[in-house]
VEXDREN-2710 file (C-alpha; in Angstrom, 1 decimal):
% VEXDREN-2710
k/r/px/py/pz
1/MET/-6.1/-0.2/26.3
2/LYS/-5.9/-2.0/22.2
3/ARG/-4.3/0.4/19.8
4/VAL/-6.2/1.3/17.1
5/ALA/-5.1/0.7/13.6
6/ILE/-6.7/1.6/10.2
7/VAL/-5.6/-0.4/7.7
8/THR/-6.7/0.7/3.7
9/GLY/-6.5/-1.5/0.6
10/ALA/-7.4/-4.6/3.2
11/ALA/-10.2/-6.4/2.2
12/LYS/-9.1/-8.4/-0.4
13/PRO/-8.0/-11.7/0.6
14/ASP/-5.3/-12.2/-2.0
15/SER/-3.9/-8.6/-1.1
16/ILE/-0.9/-7.6/1.2
17/GLY/-3.5/-5.4/3.2
18/PHE/-5.8/-8.1/4.2
19/ALA/-2.8/-10.1/5.6
20/VAL/-1.6/-6.7/7.5
21/ALA/-5.2/-6.3/9.0
22/GLN/-5.1/-9.9/9.6
23/GLY/-1.7/-9.9/11.4
24/LEU/-2.4/-6.9/13.3
25/ILE/-5.4/-8.2/14.7
26/GLU/-3.3/-11.0/15.7
27/GLU/-1.1/-7.8/17.6
28/GLY/-3.9/-7.6/19.7
29/CYS/-5.0/-4.5/17.8
30/GLU/-8.2/-3.0/16.7
31/VAL/-8.3/-2.8/12.9
32/VAL/-10.2/0.0/10.8
33/VAL/-10.6/-1.7/7.1
34/ALA/-11.0/0.7/4.1
35/ASP/-11.6/-0.5/1.4
36/LEU/-14.0/0.0/-2.1
37/TYR/-14.2/-3.8/-2.3
38/THR/-17.0/-4.8/-0.2
39/GLU/-17.2/-7.9/0.0
40/GLY/-14.0/-8.5/1.8
41/PHE/-15.9/-6.7/4.7
42/ALA/-17.0/-10.2/6.1
43/ALA/-14.0/-11.3/7.1
44/PHE/-13.6/-9.1/9.5
45/ARG/-15.5/-8.2/12.5
46/GLY/-14.5/-4.9/13.1
47/LEU/-15.5/-1.1/11.5
48/CYS/-15.2/-1.7/8.0
49/VAL/-15.4/1.8/5.3
50/LYS/-16.1/1.5/1.9
51/THR/-13.7/4.3/0.9
52/ASP/-12.4/5.6/-2.4
53/THR/-8.6/7.0/-1.3
54/SER/-8.2/9.1/-4.1
55/ASP/-11.1/11.4/-2.8
56/PRO/-9.9/13.2/0.2
57/LYS/-13.4/13.6/1.7
58/LEU/-14.2/9.9/1.7
59/VAL/-10.7/9.4/3.3
60/GLN/-11.6/12.3/6.1
61/ARG/-15.4/10.7/6.4
62/MET/-13.2/7.0/7.0
63/VAL/-11.2/8.6/9.7
64/GLU/-13.4/10.5/11.5
65/ALA/-16.0/7.1/11.5
66/ALA/-12.6/5.2/13.1
67/VAL/-12.5/7.8/15.8
68/GLU/-15.6/7.9/16.5
69/THR/-15.9/4.0/16.7
70/HIS/-12.4/4.0/18.9
71/GLY/-11.6/7.7/20.3
72/ARG/-8.3/7.2/18.9
73/ILE/-6.0/6.5/16.1
74/ASP/-2.2/4.7/16.7
75/ILE/-1.4/2.6/13.4
76/LEU/-1.9/3.6/10.0
77/VAL/-0.8/1.6/6.8
78/ASN/-1.3/2.5/3.3
79/CYS/-2.1/-0.4/0.9
80/VAL/-4.1/0.9/-1.2
81/GLY/-2.1/1.2/-4.5
82/GLY/-2.2/-0.6/-8.5
83/SER/-0.2/0.1/-11.5
84/TRP/-3.8/1.0/-13.6
85/GLY/-6.2/2.0/-11.2
86/ILE/-8.1/1.9/-7.9
87/THR/-11.8/1.9/-9.1
88/GLU/-14.1/-1.0/-8.5
89/GLN/-14.4/-2.0/-11.9
90/ASP/-10.1/-2.7/-11.8
91/LEU/-10.9/-4.5/-8.2
92/ARG/-13.4/-6.5/-10.3
93/GLY/-11.9/-6.9/-13.8
94/PRO/-8.0/-8.4/-15.4
95/PRO/-5.5/-5.1/-16.1
96/ARG/-4.8/-3.6/-19.1
97/ALA/-3.1/-6.1/-21.4
98/THR/-0.7/-3.2/-22.6
99/PHE/1.9/-1.2/-21.4
100/LEU/1.9/2.6/-20.4
101/GLY/4.3/4.6/-20.7
102/LEU/4.8/8.1/-19.2
103/THR/5.1/9.3/-22.8
104/ASN/2.1/7.8/-24.3
105/CYS/-0.2/8.0/-21.5
106/GLU/-3.4/9.8/-21.6
107/LEU/-3.3/12.4/-18.8
108/SER/-6.2/10.9/-17.3
109/ASP/-4.5/7.8/-16.4
110/TRP/-2.2/9.7/-14.9
111/ARG/-4.0/11.4/-12.9
112/THR/-6.2/7.8/-12.0
113/ILE/-2.9/6.3/-10.8
114/MET/-1.0/9.1/-9.5
115/GLY/-4.3/9.5/-7.5
116/ALA/-4.4/5.5/-6.8
117/ASN/-1.3/5.5/-5.1
118/LEU/0.6/9.0/-4.0
119/ASP/-2.5/11.0/-3.4
120/SER/-4.4/8.0/-1.8
121/ALA/-1.7/8.1/0.8
122/PHE/-1.2/11.7/1.6
123/TYR/-5.0/12.0/1.8
124/CYS/-4.8/9.1/4.6
125/CYS/-2.1/10.8/6.9
126/ARG/-2.9/13.9/6.3
127/ALA/-6.9/13.1/7.9
128/ALA/-5.3/10.8/10.4
129/ALA/-2.1/12.9/11.5
130/PRO/-3.8/15.1/14.6
131/TYR/-5.0/11.6/15.9
132/LEU/-2.0/9.7/16.0
133/LYS/-0.1/13.0/17.1
134/LYS/-1.7/12.8/20.5
135/GLN/-0.2/10.0/22.0
136/GLY/2.6/9.3/19.2
137/GLY/2.1/6.0/16.6
138/ALA/2.9/4.7/13.2
139/ILE/2.8/5.4/9.6
140/VAL/3.7/2.0/7.1
141/ASN/3.2/3.3/3.3
142/ILE/4.0/0.9/0.4
143/SER/6.2/1.9/-2.2
144/SER/7.8/-0.8/-4.4
145/VAL/10.6/-1.9/-6.2
146/ALA/9.6/-0.1/-9.3
147/ALA/10.4/2.8/-7.5
148/ARG/14.1/1.7/-7.2
149/LYS/14.2/0.3/-11.0
150/GLY/12.1/1.9/-13.1
151/ILE/9.6/-0.7/-15.0
152/PRO/10.4/-1.7/-18.7
153/PRO/8.6/-0.6/-21.1
154/GLY/7.0/-4.3/-22.5
155/ALA/5.8/-4.7/-19.2
156/ILE/2.2/-5.4/-19.6
157/GLY/-0.7/-4.9/-16.8
158/SER/1.7/-1.7/-15.4
159/SER/2.9/1.7/-16.3
160/GLY/5.7/4.2/-16.1
161/PRO/3.8/6.4/-13.4
162/TYR/3.3/3.8/-11.4
163/ALA/7.0/3.8/-11.3
164/VAL/6.7/7.7/-10.2
165/ALA/4.3/7.4/-8.1
166/LYS/5.5/4.8/-5.7
167/GLY/8.8/7.4/-6.0
168/GLY/6.8/9.8/-4.8
169/ILE/5.5/7.3/-1.6
170/MET/9.3/7.2/-0.7
171/ALA/9.8/10.8/-1.0
172/MET/6.9/12.1/1.3
173/THR/7.9/9.4/3.9
174/ARG/11.1/11.5/4.7
175/GLN/9.2/14.0/5.1
176/LEU/6.4/12.8/7.2
177/ALA/9.5/11.2/9.4
178/LEU/10.9/14.7/10.1
179/GLU/7.8/16.5/10.7
180/LEU/6.0/14.2/12.8
181/GLY/9.1/12.8/14.5
182/GLU/9.0/15.1/17.5
183/PHE/5.2/14.2/18.1
184/GLY/6.9/10.6/18.3
185/VAL/5.1/9.0/15.5
186/ARG/7.3/7.0/13.1
187/VAL/6.8/6.9/9.7
188/ASN/8.5/4.0/7.4
189/CYS/7.9/2.3/3.9
190/VAL/8.3/-1.2/2.6
191/ALA/9.4/-1.6/-0.9
192/PRO/8.4/-4.4/-1.9
193/GLY/9.1/-6.2/-5.4
194/VAL/7.1/-9.2/-6.9
195/ILE/4.6/-10.6/-4.6
196/ALA/2.4/-13.4/-5.3
197/SER/-1.1/-11.9/-4.6
198/GLY/-4.3/-11.1/-6.5
199/ARG/-2.6/-8.6/-8.3
200/LEU/0.1/-11.1/-9.7
201/GLU/-2.2/-14.0/-10.8
202/LYS/-4.6/-10.9/-12.9
203/VAL/-1.1/-9.5/-14.4
204/MET/0.2/-12.6/-15.7
205/LYS/-3.1/-13.9/-16.7
206/VAL/-2.4/-11.4/-20.1
207/SER/1.0/-11.1/-19.9
208/GLY/1.9/-14.7/-19.4
209/SER/4.0/-16.9/-17.8
210/GLY/7.1/-16.1/-15.7
211/LYS/6.5/-12.2/-17.0
212/GLY/5.5/-10.0/-13.9
213/PRO/3.8/-6.0/-13.6
214/GLU/7.8/-5.3/-13.1
215/GLY/9.5/-7.1/-15.5
216/PRO/10.7/-11.4/-16.0
217/LEU/10.7/-13.0/-13.3
218/ALA/13.6/-14.6/-14.0
219/GLN/15.8/-11.8/-13.2
220/ILE/14.9/-11.9/-9.7
221/PRO/18.0/-13.4/-8.1
222/MET/16.3/-15.2/-5.3
223/GLY/14.9/-17.4/-8.4
224/ARG/11.5/-17.0/-7.1
225/VAL/8.7/-14.2/-6.0
226/GLY/7.9/-13.0/-3.1
227/THR/4.9/-14.4/-0.5
228/VAL/2.3/-11.9/0.7
229/ALA/2.6/-13.4/4.3
230/GLU/6.4/-12.5/4.7
231/THR/5.5/-9.4/3.1
232/ALA/3.2/-8.5/5.7
233/ALA/5.3/-9.7/8.6
234/LEU/7.7/-7.1/7.5
235/ILE/4.9/-4.1/7.6
236/VAL/3.7/-5.6/10.9
237/ALA/7.0/-5.3/12.6
238/LEU/7.2/-1.8/11.5
239/CYS/4.1/-1.3/13.1
240/THR/4.9/-2.6/16.6
241/ASP/7.0/-1.5/19.7
242/ASP/10.1/-3.2/18.3
243/THR/11.1/-1.6/15.9
244/ALA/10.8/2.2/17.7
245/TYR/13.6/3.8/17.1
246/MET/13.4/3.0/12.9
247/THR/11.5/5.8/11.6
248/GLY/12.0/7.6/7.6
249/VAL/13.2/4.5/6.4
250/THR/12.3/2.5/2.8
251/VAL/13.1/-1.3/3.9
252/ASP/13.4/-3.2/0.5
253/ILE/11.3/-6.4/-0.1
254/ASN/12.6/-7.9/-4.0
255/GLY/14.5/-10.8/-3.6
256/ALA/17.7/-8.5/-4.4
257/SER/16.2/-8.2/-7.8
258/TYR/16.6/-4.3/-7.4
259/ALA/20.6/-5.3/-6.9
260/ALA/20.8/-7.1/-10.1
END
């Protein structure tokens, strides 16, 4: 029987989520794509559900649609996220040409960014957990190097609330691993550094060459940004039996930028 995977934020061709969904299909999974970016649905043959993952009711409907279609859920990958929001306008437009700090952001900014990152992952995990617990499975959450080191003021197109939300993702991963371990559900986290996704391209258009969402690219010891493909390969590996005894772990993939 094929494993069934839900991947949120997977419809944009230049995103980590898209590459993860394709990688899981190559692994033989039935993949359900949940996203607001419906233009990307044409790239997938399976079930695609327009979902605002910051809305728990829409998340519940999406999970129920996956179960109605495939009868089970084995894998959940929470790739939705963003440092300035995930509205449909955000998906298609540029980031703000400013830095939002914790002390100067509006409360609406805080709620939107937390909703897009931490709340959305929580809602998806909570909705999928009852089905994952039936036979075991894997959850992979996406954090960021920003949770390890913060984001320096002046990093255009990014925000302090984003770093806080991604730190929450790491803590949530550890807690869920404790709660779901007895059911054979593994919960892990991947914390990418600067990755050459569509997000980076958008940020660099407003911040200038050499400046990414977490600061100057020259500060990366490996001397380059990461690729979507190598990041997705790590995430997919955490969904397979090759990592069957890994749980509660955050794996960094950042070219040693956290160590620097």
